C-alpha positions, 0 to 999 in steps of 0.5 A, a space after each residue: 965745147 972745147 978749150 978756151 978762156 972763161 970769156 971765150 966759152 961764155 961767148 960761144 955758148 951764148 952764140 950757140 943759143 942765139 942770144 945777144 948780150 942784151 938778151 942774156 943779160 935780161 935772163 940773168 937779171 944783169 946788164 949787157 955791159 956786164 956780160 960783155 966785160 966778162 966775155 972780154 976778160 975785163 970782169 971777174 965772174 962770180 960763183 953765182 953768175 957762173 951757176 946761173 949762166 950755166 943753167 940758162 945756157 945748158 952748160 955742164 961745168 965748163 965755166 965752173 971748172 975755170 972759177 978756181 983761176 978767177 979772183 973773188 970780187 974785191 970789197 972795201 976793207 972796212 966791210 969785209 968783216 960784215 959778210 963773214 959775220 952774216 955767214 956765221 950768224 944764227 940771228 940777224 936783225 935790221 932796221 931800214 927807214 929808207 930802202 928794202 934791206 939788202 938781203 931781201 932786195 931783188 937784183 933790179 931794186 938793188 941796181 936802182 939803189 946803187 945807180 943813185 950814188 954820185 959818179 956810179 959806173 956800170 961796172 961799179 953798179 953790177 959789182 955791187 949788185 952781184 956782191 949783194 946777191 951773193 950775200 943773200 945766200 946766207 938765207 938759203 942755207 940748210 939751217 938759215 939764220 932767223 932774220 927779223 926786218 923792221 921797215 919804215 912805211 916810207 920804204 914801201 912808198 918810195 918808187 925805187 926803180 919805178 912801178 914795175 921794179 917796186 911791184 916785183 920787189 914787194 912781191 918778193 918781200 912777201 914771198 920771203 916773209 912767208 919763210 918761217 925764219 923770216 919776219 917783216 914788220 912795218 912801222 907806220 908813218 903816222 907814229 911820227 918820229 922814232 929813234 929810227 930816224 937817226 939811221 939804218 942799222 943791222 945786228 948779227 949774233 952767232 955762236 962763238 963770235 962777238 955780236 956785230 952791228 952795221 951802221 949806215 951813213 951817207 959818207 961811210 958806213 961802219 961795222 963794229 963789235 964794240 960792246 957798248 955800241 952793240 948794246 945801244 943798237 939792240 936797245 934802239 931796235 927794241 924801242 923801234 919795234 914797239 911801234 911796228 905793226 904785227 907781222 900779219 898786219 905788215 904783210 897785209 899793208 905790203 900786199 896793199 901797196 904792191 897792188 897800188 903799184 899795179 894800178 899806177 
């Protein structure tokens, strides 16, 4: 295809495939604006974007070979410790009272969640979506961590992104829950208040590293390896799990709710 910048090669390949930026974005589950920004050299591509777009456009490493000249997407300093902990983990446990856990989100669901933030820009949203999808690679390792997710039932009922996005998200959740290393349990609404109403959190464990917890908050989330904080979060997780449906009942409930999104 000849020499050129990443953006030039991408644009030429897209045009050779007779695809508009919008059409390519739909195939890649990203926005037209992101494709345009990358083609104009105003947005740094990620490894996952590159692998996906090469597969879609029938390329053979032309874009991937240029990745060493790009810089990885920046993340807040306070958060950098968390993806590293996930990468080294053998066990991840999470409690989510409001939304689907990030490692189990579809691109469209993640996009809808991020778009709800005040003053969110298209670029900020797409960067967030790609960062979230990149973190999900930890579940694709040859030896992935055990992943234990507790969800409040309201997570299934809140129509984030609309019925189509929710339908696809819940189906994806069921597919992921079939993996032997992943379990999803739902805490029913009729139990009322639990310790989980205080907020979402995640806990990771790995060989040769301290346990880490990720505490979500409206103003700013927090990552901590403080022993007392970790202990309290572990206790809270165990208390919440006592109220959760068993795995097989949770899967049935998720399936029933997904079907209701079909009917709406």
